[in-house]
N, C-alpha and C positions, 0 to 999 in steps of 0.2 A: 269782879274783873272779867270773869268768863262770860257772864251774861251780856255785858257791854260789848265784848269782842264779837259775840254772835250777831248782835244787832248791827254793829258796824260792818261785819263781814258781808251781810246781805246787801247793805248799801254799797259797799265797795264792789261787790259782785256785779250789781246792776250798772254802776258807773263804769266799771272796767269793761263790762261786756259792750257797753255802748261806744266806748272810746278805744277798744282794743284793736290791735292790728288785724285779728281774724275777722272782726266785723267789717273793717275797711276792705279786706280782701273779698269778702262775700258780696259787699256792695259793688266792688269793681267787677266781679265776675258777672253779676246780674246785669251791670251796665253793658259789658262787652256782648253778652248774649242778646241783649235787647237791640244793640246796634246791628249785630249780624242778622237778626230776624227782620228788622224794619229797613235796613240799608243794604242788605246783601245783594239785591238786584243790580246795584250800581257797579259791582265788580264781577258780574256774571253768575251770581247765585240766584237765578231767576225762577227756581222751582222750590217747593216746600221741602222736597227730599234733599236737595243740595244744601238748603239752609239748615235743616236738622242735622245733616252730616257734619257741617262746619261747626254747629253749636256743640255737637257731641265731641268733636275733636278738641274744642276749647275747654269744655268741662273735664274731659279726660286729662288734659295737660294740667289743669288746676288741681285735680285730685292727686295726680302723680307728684306734683310739687309739694302738696301738703304731706303726703306720705313720706316723701324723701326728707322733708324738713323735720317731721316728727321722729323719723328713724334716726336722723343725725343728732337731734337734741337728746333723745333717749340714750343713744350710744355714748354721747359725750358725758351725760350725767352718770351713767354706769361706770365709765372708765374713771371719772373723777372720784366717785365714791370709793371704788376699789383701790385706787392709788393713795388717796388720802387716808384710807383706813389702814394702810400698811406702811405709811410714811413714818419712819423713826419709831415704830411700835416697839415697846419693850419686850413683849412676850406674846405668845399665841393667845393666852387667856385675856390679855388686854385687847388684842385685836377682836376677839369674840365679843367682849363686852362693848367695844366701840360699835361694832356692827349691830349688836342688839339695840344699842341706844339709837343708832341711825334708823333702824326699822321703826322704832317708836316715833321718831321725828317724822318720817315719811307718812306714817299712818295718820298722824295729826294734820300734816300738810294736805292730805287728800280730802280732808273735810273742810278745808278753807276755801274761800272764793277763788283763790288762785288755782285750785284743783280743777276748776271748770276748763281752764285752758291747758294745763299741764298736769300730768299724773306722776306720782312716784319720783324717781330720780330725775325725770324731766323737769318736774317742778323745782327741785333743788337747783338744777342748772339754770333755770330761767329766771330765778330771783336776782335782783340787784345785790351786789356784794359791796360791803364797806369794811374798811380796816381801821383800827385804832392803834396808834403807836405812841410811845412815850416811856419815860423812865419808870422804874418800879415805884410803887406806892404813890402813884399820882391819881388814883381813883378811877382807873379805866373801867374796871369791872363794876364798880359802884355806879358809874355813869350809865351802863347798860341796864343794871338791875333796877335802877330807879327811873328808867326812861318812860315807863308807863306804856310800853309797846305790848302787843299781844303775842305771846309766845305759845304756840299750839301744843301744849302738853296737858295730859290729863291730870298729872300731879303738878299742881301749881307751885310747889316748893322747888321743883326741879326745873329751873328756868333755862338752864343752858347745859351744854355738853362739854365737859372739860376734857381736853386732850383729844378732841374728835379728829378723825383722820389719821390716827396713829401718832400724832405729835403730843407730847406731854407739856408742851410749851405754849400752846394757844388754847383759848377758850372760844367755842363756837356758839353764837347766840342765833337762834332761828326764830324769826318772827314771821308773821304772814305777809310782811311787806319787804323784808330784806334779810339777808344773811350777814350777821355782824361777826367780824373776826377780832377777837381780843388777843393781841400779841403779848408775849411775855415782855416785861420791862427790860430784861437783860438783852433781848434782841436789839434794843435801842442803844444800850450803853456798853455792853460787853462785846469786844471785838472777837473774843474766842468763839462766840456762837454765830459768827458771820456766815460760815459755810452752811450751817443748818438753816439759817434765815434765807440765804440765796437759793437753797434747794427747795424750800417751801414756795418761794416766788416762782421758781421754774415750774412747779406743778400747776400753779394758778395760770401761768402763761400757756402751758401746754393744753389745758382743758378748757380754758376760756380765752382763746387767742384774740378774739375781736374785742372783748371787754373783760379783762381779768378782774378789775374792780371798778366800782362806780364812784368812789370817792375815798378820801383818807381823812381821819380825824386825828389831829395831833393833840394829845392830852398833856398839859403841863400844869403842875401844881403851883398855885399862887405862892405857897410857902417856899418852894424851890427857887422861885425867882426873887422873892423879897429877901430871902436870907442869903443870897449869893452876891458876891462882889462882881465887879465888871469882868474879871477873868472867868469866874464861874458861869456868868451869863453867856460869854462867848463860847465856852465849852458846851453849854446846853444847845446853843444855836448850831454849832458845828456838828454835833451829834444828830440833831433833827434834820439838818440839810443833807447830811450824808445818807440817812435812811430814806428821805424823800427822793434823793437822786438815784439811789439804788432801785427804788420802786419804779421810777420813770425809765431807767435804763433796762431793767430786767423785764418789766411788763410792757414796755414800748408804748405807753400812753401817758398823756397829761390829764390829770384829774383834778377836780376841786379839792383843795386842801382847807379844812376847817380847823382853825386854831381854837382850842378850848382850854380856858384856864379853869381847872377844877379846884375844888376846895376853896371857893370864893368866900365861904363863911369864915375863913381864918382872917379875913380883913376885919379889923375891929369895928363892931357896930353892925355887921351884916345881918345877923339874926334878928336883933331888935328892930332894924330898919324895915325888913321885909316880913316881919312876923304877922302883920295884919293882912297879908295877901290871901285871897281865897285859893282853893285848889286850882281853879281854872286860871287865875292870874299867875300862879306859880308854874303853869305849863307853858307860858309864853316865853319868847326869846329875849335874852338880855345880852346885847353885844353890838358889834359893828359889822354890818353887811357891806362888803367892799366891791362886789362884782358889778354893781350898778354903774360905777364910774371908772373902775380899773380894769374891766374885762378887755377893753381894746388897748390897754396899756398906755392910754393917753395921759393918765395921772399916776403919780407914784403912790403905790398902796400904803407905804409907810407914812407919808404925809397925810393921806386920807385917814389912816388909822388915828393919827394924832388929833385930827379934826373931829373924828367921830368920838374919841375919848373925851374931848372937851365938851362935846354935846351931851354925852352921858353924864358928865360931872354937873353940867348946868341943869340937866333933867333931875338929878338927885337933889340938887339944891332947891329946885322948885317944889319938890314933894316933901321937903323936910318939915316945913311949918305944919302942914296938915297932919303929918305923922306924929309930931310932937303934941299936937292938940289931942290926939286920940290916946296917947300913952299916959298912964297914971303913975307908973313907977318912976321915981326921980332918977334913980341910977340908970335906968334904961333910956330915959329921956336924954341924959347926957351922952349916952352912946349913940342914940339916933342923931342927935345934933352933930356929933363929931364924925359920923360915917362919911359924909361927902368929903370932909377933909382927909380922912383916912384913905378914901378911894383916890383922891387927887394925889396924895403922896405916893400911893402904891403905883399910880399910873406912870410915874417917872421911870421906875424900874421896868414895868411892863412895856412901856414904849421903847426903852433901850433894847429890850429883848426882841420886840417886833421889828424895830429898825434894822437890827443885825440880821434877823431872819429873812426879811424881805429884800435885803441888799442884793443888787445884781452881782453875779459872779460869771465872768466870761468863760470859765471852765466847766460850768454846770448849767443845766437847763433851768430856766426861770420857772419856779413853781407857780401854779395857778391858785393864788390864795383867795378863797371865797369870802372869808370873814373871820372875825375874832369874837369869841363868845365866852361868857362867864357862867359857870354852873356850880351847883352845890348839891351833892347827893345825900350826905349825912352831916350833921353838925357835931363833929367830934374834934377833940383836940383843943388846944389853947390858942386864942387869937394871937396874932403876930405881935400886938402891942405888949403883951406880957413877956414876950421872949426878947424883944429888941428894945433895950432901954433908950437907944439913940432915937428911935422912932418917936418916942413920946415927946422928946424935946422938939423934934421937927414938927410934930403935929400941934405943939403948943397947947397941949391938953393935959388934963389931970387923969392919972391912972385910976381906973375904976375897977372894982371887982365885978367880973362878968361871969354870970352863972348861965351855962348852956341848958337849954331845955332837954329834958330826957326823951321827949318824943321827937324823932327826927323827921324831917320833911325834905322832899327833893325840890330844888329850885331851878327853873329855867332849862329843864332837860327835855321834856316831852315835845315842846314846840321846836326846840333845836333840831330834833330828828324829823318830825313830821312837816314842819314848815320851811326848813332850810335844807337839811341834808338830803332827804328823800326827794324833794322837789327838784334838786339839781342832779338827779341820777343820770340824766341824758346828756350832761355837759362834757362827759369824758371824751377826749380826743387823743389822737396819736401824738407822740413826741415829735421833735423836729424831723427826725429821719422817717418816722412812720407817717407823719403828715405829708412829707414830700412824696413818699411812696403812694399814700392814699390819694394825693392830688393827681398823680400820674394815673393811678388805677381808676380814679373817678373820671378823669378825662378820657381815658381809654374806654371805660364802660359806657360813658355818655356817647362818645363817638361811635362805639360799636352798636349801641342801642339805636342811635340815629341812623347809622348805616344799615342796620337790620331793618328798621322801619322803612327806610328808603328802598332797600332791596325788596322787601315784601310788596311795597307799593308798586315798585318797578315791575316785579314779577307779575303782580295782579294786572297791572296795566298792559304789560307786554303780552301776557296770556290772553287777555280780553281782546287786545288789538290784533294779535296774530290770528286768533280764532276768526275775528271778523274779516281779516284780510284773506284767510284761507277760504272761507265760505264765499266771499265776494269773487275771489279769483276763480273758484270752481264754477260759479254761476256765469261769470263772464266768458270762460272758455266753452262752457256748454252752449251758451247763447250764440257765440261765434260759430261753433260747429253746426248748429241748426241753420244759421244763416247761410253758411257755405254749402250745406247740403241742399238747400232749397233754391239757391241761385243757379240759373241755367248757364250763365256766361262764365262762371267760375271755373278755373282750371283744376284738373285732378290733383296737381301738386299742392295747390292752396288748400284743397279739401283735406288731403292727407296731412298737411302741416297742422291744420286745425284739429284733426283727430288725434295727432300725436300729442298736442297740448293737453287734450282731455285725458288721454291714456296716461300721461305722466302724472296728471293730478290724481287719477285713480290709483296708480302705483304708490304715490306719496301717501295718501290717506290709508291705503291698505297696509303700508309699512308701519304706520302709526299704530295699527292694531297689535303689532308685535312689540314695538318699543316706542313709547311716546316721548317726543323731544322734551328737553328741560323747560322750554318756554310754555309748555302746556301742563306742567306738573301740578299746578294748583287746581286742576280739574275743570278749567274753563275751556272745554274742547267739545265741538259739536260736529266734527268731521265724520265721526262714525255714523251719524244719522243720515249722511248723504252717500255712504259707501255703496249701498244697494242700488241706488239710482245711477250712479256713475258706472257701476259694473254693467248694468243693463244697457246703458248707452254705448259702452265700449264693445260689448258683444254684438250689438245690433250693427254698429259701424264696421266691425270686422267682417261681418257677413257681406256688407255692401262693398267695402273697399278691398277685401282680400279674397274671400271665398269665391264670389261670383266672377270677378275679372280674371283672377289667376287660374281658376278652373277652366274657364273658357280659353284662356291663353294656352294652357298646357294641352288641352284637346286639339286646339288649332295647330300647335307645334307637332303633336303626334301625327296628325294628318299630313302635315308638310313633310316630315321625315319619311313617312310611308311612301309618299309620292316620289321623293328624291331617291329612296332606296330602289324603287322599281325602275327608275331611270338610270341608275348606276350599273355599268356593265362589267366592271372589274372589281376585284376584291379590295384593292387599295382605296378606291372611292368609298366602298361600303365601310371599310375600317375607319375612315375619317368620320363617318356618321354614327358608328356603333356606340361609342361611349355616351354621347349626349342623348341618343335615342333611348338607350337603356335607362339612363337617369330619369328621363321624362316618364317612361313607363313605370319605373319603380316608385316615383313620387305619386303618380296617379293611383296606383294600387294601394299604396301605404295609407292614403287619405280617404280611400273609398271602401275597398273590400278587405284589406288586411291591416286593420289598426293594431293588431297584436304584434305586427312586425315593425312597429314604429321605430325609426332611427332618428331621434330628435336632432342630432347634429347634422345629419344629411338633409333632413327636411328643412331645417332652418336655413342652411346654406342655399338650397335650391329655391325655396320660396322667396328669400331675400333677393336672390339674383333675378328671378322672374319679375318680382314687383318693381325692382329698379328699372328693368327693361320696359315695363309698361309705362312707367312715369317718364321715360325718355330723357333721363338726365345722365350727364357724364359724371359718374361717381369716382372716377380717377382724379377729379378735381379736388384739391386739398380743401377748398372752401366748403365742399359738400360732404366732407368726411364725417362730421358730427351728425348730419342728417341721415347718412347711410347707417351709422351706428344705431341711431334711434329706430330706424326701420327694422334692423336686426332684432332689437329688443322687443318690438311689437310682435314680430314673427315668433319669437321664442315663447311669448305669452300665448299667442294664438295656438301654437302646437300643443301646449299644456292643457288647453281647454277641450281637446278631443277625448273621447272615451277610450278605454283600454281594449274593449271588444265591441262587436256589433250589437251584442245584447245589452251592453252598458254604455249608452251614448253619453257624451259629455255636454258641455255648454255650447259647443260648436257642432253643427250637423255635419255628418260625413258627406264627402263629395259624391255626386252621381257619377256613373261610368257608362261607357259605350262598349258593349261586349264585342262588337265586330272590330272596332278600332284596336282593342286590347289583343284580340286573337290575331289580327294582322301583324301587330308589332311583335308578338311572341314568335310568329312564324318567320318573320324577317331576321330576328336576332338569334334564332336557334342555329348557330354555326359552331364549328370547332374552335376551341380557345387558341390564342396565340402565345406560345411559350416565351417568345422574346418580350412581349408586353408584360406578361405575368412576372417574368424574371426582373424586369426593371422596377416593377411595383414593389417587389420584395426587397430589393437592394436599397431603394430610395426612401423607404418608410422609416420605421423605428431605428433600424441599424445605422442609418446615416447620422443620427444624432449622438451616437455613442463616441466615446473618446478613441481616436485611432491609436495604432501601435507604432512606436518609433524605435530607432536603434537603441535609445537609452533604456527601453523596456526589455531589451534582449540580452544585455550584458550587465555585469556587476558594476556598481557605482564607481569603484576604484579604476575601472577601465573605460569609463564613459568618454574621457578626453582623447583616447587613442584612436577610436573609430568615429568617423563623422559621416552624417548623412542627413539630408533634408527631406528624404522620402518618408511618407507616412502610409502605413498599411491600414486601410479602412477596417473598422471593427468587424464588418460583415465577412471579411476575408481572413479572419484569425480562427484559431481552434475554438476559442471561447465563443466567437460569433457563430460559428457553425453549430456547436453543441447547443448553445442556449437560445439561438434565435433562428438562424437560416434553416436548419434541418426541420424543426417543428413548423416553421412558416411555410416551407415548401410542401410539407404534408398537409397543412391546413388549406393552402391555396389549391393544391391538387384535388383535395377532397371536395372543395367547393365547386371547382369547375367540372369535376367528373361526377358530381352528385346532383340530385334534384335541386332546382332553384325555384323558390316560391314566386319570384318575379316572372320566371319563364313558365310557371305552372307545371313544373315537373316533380314537385314534391308530392308525397302520398297524402291520403286524406287526413292523416293525423298531423301533417305538416313536417314529417320526417323526410330527410334526404336519403336517396338510394344511390350508392356509389357504383359507377361503371368501372370495374377494376381494369379492364383492358385499356380503356380510355385514360384512366389514371396513370397506368404504367408508361404509356407513350408520352404524356405531358410531363411526368416526373423526369424521365430520361432526358427529354429535351431541355428542361430547365437546369438539371444537374450538369449537362454538358456545357451549357453557357456559363454557369456559375464556376465550375472548376477550371475552365479555360482562363477566366479572369483571375481566379484564385492563384493559379500557377504564375500568371503574368505579374501579379502584384509582388510576389515573393522574389521572383527573378529581377524585377525592377528595383526592389529594395537593395539587393546585392549589387546591381549595376551602379546604383547611386551611392554606394558605401565605399569609402576608401580610408586609408590610414592618414592621419593628420600630417601636415608638413613639419619636418624636423627643423628646429631652429639651431643648427650647428651640430658639431660632432658629439658634444656631451648629451644634448637632448636626444640625438639619434641613438646613442649607446643605451641610455635609460629606456627609451621606448622599445628598442629592439629586444632588450632583455625581457620585457613583459610580453612582447609579441611572439617571441620564440619559445615561451613556456608552453608545455603541453596542456596546462589548464588555464591558459591565458585567454585573451579576448576572442581570438579566432575560434577556439574550442567552445567558449561560451556562446558565441554568436551562432555557430553551426548547430550546437545542441538545441538552442532555442528555436532555430528554424526547423530543425528535425521534428520537434514536438508539434509545430504548427503545420507541417506538411504530411504528417502521419495521422490522418483523421479516421475516427471510427465511422464505418459506413452507416451504422445506426446507433448513435450515442444514446445512452440511457443514464439513469441516476444510480445504477448499481445497487438496486434494492433486492436483487435476487439472492437468496441464501446460498444456492449452489455455486453461483459465481463468486460470492464472497469467500466461501470455503476453499474454492479452487485457487483464489488469489493468495490466501494464507499459505496453502501448500506450496505454491510456486515460489513464495518468498523463502521458504525453508530450503528449497533445493536451488536457490539462486537462479530462477528463470524469470525472464521479463514477461509477466502475465499478459500485458496488453498486446505484446508482439505475438504471443502464442495463441490466445483465445479469440481476440477480437478481430473481426474482418475489417480490412482497410478499405478506404474509398478507392474503387477500381479506376476511376477517371484520372487520378493523379499518378498512377503507377508508371505509365509510359512517359507522361509529360515531364516528370521530375526524377526519372531514373538516374540520369547523369548527376544531378544535384545531390542525390542521396549518397553517391560515392564519397562526398565530402562531409555530409551531415550525419549519416547513420553509422553507429559503432556497435560492436558486439556488447560493449559494456556501457551502461547508461552514464552520461556525463563525461565520457572519454572521447578523445579525438579518433576519427576514422583513420584507416591506413593511408589513404590519399592525403588527408589533412596532416597527418604526422610527418609524411615525407616532405610536404611543403614547409612545415614549421621547422624541421631540421635544417632545411636550406637557409632559413632566416638566421639560424645559429651561426652559420659560416659568415654571413654578412656581418652579424654582430661581432664576430671575432676580428674581421678586418677593421671595423670601426674602432674597436678597443685597441688594436695594434697601432693605429694611427695616433690615438690619444696618448698612448704610453710611450711614444717615441720622443727623442730629445727635442726635435723640431717638428711638432705636429703639423704646423701650417705648411712647411716645405714638403713634408711627406705627403700630406693630403693633396697638394698641388701636383706633386710628381705622380701620385696615384691616379689623379684625374687625367694627366697628360698621357699616361700609359693606357688608360682605359679608352680614351678618345682616339688614340693612334692605333689601337688594336694590338699593342705589344703585350699587355698583361692578360693573357687568356686564362690564367689559373686563379684569378681572384675569386673570392667568395660571391661577390655580387654578380659576376659574370656567370658563375656556375649556377647560382640560384635562378637567374633569368632563363638559362637553358632548361632547368628542371620544370619551371612554370610553363614554358613553351611546350615541353613534351607532355605535361599533364593536360593542357588545354587542347592539344592537337587532336586528342581522341574524343572530345566532347562534341555533342551536336551544337550547331551554330548559336542557338538562342541561349543555351546554358553557358557556352564559352564566352559569349559577349557579356553575360551578367557577372561571371566570376573573374574575368581577365583583369578588369580595372582594379578590383579589390586586391587580388593576389600580387599584381605588379606595383601597387601603390607604395608598399614599404621599400621596394627596390628603387623606385623613382625618388622617394623621399630621402633614401640613403645617398643616392647619387647627388641629389640636390644639396644635402648637407655638406658633402665633400666639395661640390661646386661653390658653395657659399664661402668656404675657406679660400679656395682658389681665387674667387672674385675679389675677396678682400685684399689678398696679397698683391694681385695684379693691379688692382685699382690704386693701391698705395704707391707702388713703383711707377705707375703711369703718371700720376699727379705729381710725384716728386721729381721725376727725371725728364718726362716728355712735356706734359702739359704746362709745367712751370716755365720751361724755356720758350714754348710757343706763346704763352700768355704775355710774358715779359719782353720777348724779343721781336716778334713779328705780328702778333694779333693787333689789328687796327692800324697797321702801318702799310705804306706803299712798298711793293706793288699789290699787296693783298687787300688793301683798302684804298680806293682811288683818291680819297680826300685826306688820307692820313699822311703823317710825316714819313720820311724815308726809313725803311728798315736797314739795319746794318747788313752788308753783304756777308760778313763773316757769321752773323747770327743765323742767316738763312742757310748758309753752308753747314753750320754746326748742326742744324736741325734736319736738313733735307738731303745732304749729299749721300749718294748711294753707298759709298764705301764706309765712311765712319760716322754718318749722320745719326744723331741720337734716336730719331724716329725709327729708321730702318734697322738700327742695331737692336732696339727694343722688340721690333716685330720679329726679327730673326731669332733672338735669344729667348724671348718670353712668350710671344703669341704664336709662333710657328706650330707648336703642338695642338693649338686650339683652332687655328685657322688654316685654310688652304685656298689656292687660287683655282678657279674654274671658269674657263672662257674669259680670262682677263679680269674677273671679278673675285673679290675676297669673299669667301663663304665660311661659315662656322662648321667645325667638325662636330659630329654628334655620336652619341652612344644610344642606340635603340631609340632614336628620335629625340634625344635630350642632349643639350649642350650647356655651356656655362652661361649663355644668355647675352652675347655681345649685341650692342645696339646697332641699329641701321646707320646712325650718325657716324659711328666709328668706321664701319665698312665703307661707306661712301667717302668719308674723309681720307681713308687710306687710298682709295682709287684716285681721288683728286690729287693727293700728295704725290702719287706715282707720276701723274702727268706733269706736275710742277718740277719734280726731280728730272724727268726726261727732257724738259724744256730748258732748264738752267744748267744742268751738269752733264758733261760728257760721260760716257759709260766708263766706270772705274775711276773717275777723277774726283778729287775732293774739292777742286776749285770750280767755281761757276764760270761758264763760258758757253757762248753759242755764236755761230757764224751764219751770215746771210749775204745775199747778193742783191744789188739795187739796179734797176733799169729805169731811167727817166722816160716819161711819156710826154711828147710835145703837146702843148696846149695853145689854142688860138689866143692871141693877144698877150702872150708871155714870151719875153725874149731871153729870160734867164731863170733857171730853177736850181735850188741848192739844197743838198742834204749832207749834214756832217756832224760828227761828234768825236771828241777826244783825238783831235789831229787826224781824223779820217773823214774824207769828204768827197763829194761828187758835185762839181759845178757844171751844169749843163746849159749851153747857149745855142741850142737848136742845131748842133752839129750831129753827125751820125751817132745813134745811141749804142751803148755797149753795157753788158753786165759787169758791174764793178763789185769786188768782194769787200765785206766789212766783218770785223770781229769785235764782239762785246765780252768783257769790258775792254776798252781801248788801252793802249800803252802810253798815251800822252799824260801830261801833267795836269791838264784841265779836264774837268768833268762837266762839259757843256755840250748840249745837243741843240741843233738849230735846223730849221727848214724855212726857206723863204722863196718868194717869186717876185720878179721885176717885170712890170708891164712895158709895152712899147713906148709909153709916155715917160718912163723912168720912175714910175711910182713903185715903191717896194713894200711888200707885206710879208710878215714872218711870224714864226712861233719859236720861242727859245726856252729851254729848260736847263737847269743845272742840278748837279748831284750825281751819286753813283747810279741812280736809276733814271737819268735824264733821257736816255733814248726811249725807254718804255713810257715815260711821261709824254714825250712828243708823239709817240705812236698812239697813245690814248686820246690825243686831240684829233686824230685822223679818223676817217671813215674807211674801215677795212673790210674787204670782201674777198672771200676765198674763190679762187679761180679753178685750180686743179692741183692735185698732188700737194706739194709744199709751196705753191705759188699763190700770192695774194695781190690784189689791187688795192693801193692805199692812196686816198685822196685827202688833201688838206684844203678845205675851202677857206678863203680869206675874204674879209670885207673891210674896206677902209673908207672913212668919211673925210673928204678934203674939200674945203670951200664949197660946201653944199653939193659936192659931187661924190657919190658913193661908188667906190671901186670894188668890184667883186672878181677875185682871181682864184684859181685852183691849181695847187701844185700836186702833180700825180706821179707816183712811182710804182713800178712793179717790184715786189719783194719776193725773194725765194730763200726759204730756210735751208740750212745745211743738212738738217735731218728732220725726220717726221716728228714734230712736236707741236705744241700749242702756243708757242711764244707770241705769235701774232694774234691769238684769240684772247680778247680781254677777259673772258670768263675763266680762262685757265687759272689765272692768278686770284681774281676776286672771289671765285666760288670756293676756294680752298679754306677749310677750317677744321679744327680738331675739337671733339667734345671733352668736357672736363671729367667725364666718367666713361668707362669702357662698356657699361652694361645698360640694359633696358631699365626703365623705372621700377618695374616689378622685381627684377633681379636685384637691383640696388636696395630696394626696400627689404627684401629678405636678408640681404647682407647686413643691413643696419640693425634689423631685429636680432639677428644672430649675435652681432657685436654687443648689443645691450644685454642679451641673456648671458 
């Protein structure tokens, strides 16, 4: 057996080598490498080096894949061996024995043909695995032992390893073609061992996840089927299906299931019938292969099995006669003759078993039954006919004595493994869930593969296309530039535009040297080969377009400025030229004689400006903004091409220079510096960008709402700005202007500047004087713009004054913060001096303010802010000064007054009374009055600027307190006004005659109730409520004020009161409650009128051209009728008239007249009439002279119609404050 195995191993090795996956992979690798070599130029691999690099990359990837696959396979095999070796092992000794046996197995496997592809544990993992299941004593082990397979063991008697992998319940058979697992029969039939069985399946799934097993052999003894009734068969089927379903569920695959009926020799006549077979014939397969027609499940495998069994029976019958002819023993002839019948009879039971086994179950996965086969390993035991007497009757045969041969033979086993089982090793597939997942994964993998291929192709195409486009674009731009440069009629702007295109292309390919874009990642990039050429073109064009024209332009400008300087006769004219003149000189020197002084930012700004000027374009135009930016980028590159020193020139040659022109410019510009200009440069530079200081930065957060100010102190005028920026900047600027300047040629030979100390002192003092003047102004301005917030009522005033009158309140915090900012060190340092530090520590121990003692203060601020320091500076840090404490104590008295008002039984009435007394000057002892006097006395001694700054701040809490009291007064006055006065006006006379000419008549009593001087509601309110707040001055009502503040009466009220007074004087006699006025009438004769009449309420004057006389009238009349009439009669007897009725009839008639003032109280009144009669229009005029009994406006129409009263007493702003206070 060993010799045959070695021969077959060599054959298997050669066949396997030719058809193995590794050979296919090598062939594929060679094909890919060949394609790369011969077709690489199509995707940009146009040189041998590029092709070799691509081939090396492909080969390296293939080798990495093989190494990874080998490592993974080896690792999986090692883990499988380790876990199987310890799975359910009984003892350490057993584990050692199993591992020893495994070592022997692997050593034998290494010598097999399989070892050429896999070694050691990797070979164990790479073999196909098969499992046999079935009840105990079904001949499973016998099936493997008599299979004729090659098991690679030196000791031929030791064909398999029992209990391998630590389990004592499985036998492992290792052939050079497969690993065969012989499971214990109790796994199939005993439910108690199910956990161990599932655990073992878990190991297989864990270490062989893709293909745990390649197939399952179900071994069923013919005797078990034939000797079982229907219930027993169903139990066999149930057990087998459960084990198969467990395999499918646990392993996640569907595999070929081979049904093997073992011990077929127990069918009576089996051994005599097949005894004449040769060894080769006994290795063939006997059974029914079902996958050829049932694989696609188009035909029921059970029906197919019945058909195939019938075919087998027919085949046996066909062979019976020939076998009978060869047999000499009579008894054996009878058995041979009867065997087909015995097989036919046994097929009934076997078919019943297979039908039940193959029956569909909706709750289980349908097994993939590959076929049903009959085998016989050893001929042991008594044929079934001897055991079952019923069978003999069924077979209709005579019981014969059957003597089994002592030499056993295996039937139909070797071909079963080699021709059926092993050839179907690749048919295993996932179960329904796994297949679904695999379909998705396969779809995804195919899609990903196609996408990857498409992406690679797209990348290759894109890379190749973009490279061609890049090269073509560069060539096109370079060609255009050459054409523009050679064309005479082309403008300089077009030439520059073409150059910018080339420059941008050069910048682009130069940037690719640092970071290549993704579209060129496949290596198809040739831009680097054109980099040197484009750099040469760029530098050459820069010399033509920048160096030559701008250098000539700068020299021309220097000459022009030199001439203009000579022509300027005053310093102002020269100062206008100085800055640009200096910048031109600096640029010329920087690019010619002093490259080590290069200021790239300055040079870029100047060169860009001059280049733009030469091109003659308006770069303020938004459309040219991008072009201007590109010019600046070109200039930046141009500057970087200069060398750092004259001895180390760069890619651009230094400019030439005119010594006489430079000497003249230096001579002109060598003048004394302007402190004002230097000061503005210091303030407007870096410091202007710092965050300014506001009132919120000077007081604690809890007090931020008490003091308000919109003023911001610039950073440069704060202590931090002085210490950190202004002081060092002044020193720097002074040092520059008083030291040697390389531009002016005053530096020493080493380029070092020599400071002129006397000049520096003069400039420094001038700059400091300007700075500290503005410094003081800013802090005084902050104070002048700061005030206490407006109090919204008495409660808010009380709370706010309590905080304001605290000695550590917002006033103290504000003044303390200001004090820190106006006490500046004359020469601030970082305090690194050890002696100074020790002195400060000593000063702390004796409670001395070290900065006040040791450090010299800025002298410029001493006199300017001396008065302010009275309020800011204290002997104790953080405390209020004496002046400030005096002021804060006065606020306490104001707070006391406000608290007293709030605590009274009627705070509104008390507040109103307080305001009345304050405005009338009666309450001279109030806290608010005393505080005002104290503030005035403090401010009186201050110089005007400081007084102006502090006055508003210190008086603002007093003004806010008065306003809070006024708010209460306004609210109360307004309520009484609207309830008592405005309601009567609105309901009684507003919109009515005589106050509105088109309105209905107002009741005379309503007018009297509102306007009579004695008891009228309006004048009673004025006398009782408004008198303390108002006074008459030159016939006008004006508001009383306290230090310029009043309660805020509106102009509408004051005008309304004035007009109301005129109405009262017109309608009511002095001291009377009844309305009445008297007047006299005198008719005026008119041509064409024979009679004129004026009358009302039984008072009349009929005039018929007799002598005129003044006749007296009184309104209202005493008659019973309220009718007023005026008419005129012409000589023809035609009469025209106007007639009105009602209590105001007389005034209505007067409203129809034209009234003209003559003198004193005398008026001329005309009533023009027009009458149409029979196409004849009559125009007549009745005219009277009227004389009022007293000076009033009764005959003035505006006296009545202009009168109105507002709905509120106060201005909109005052009313808004009252409303807010009411809400609060």
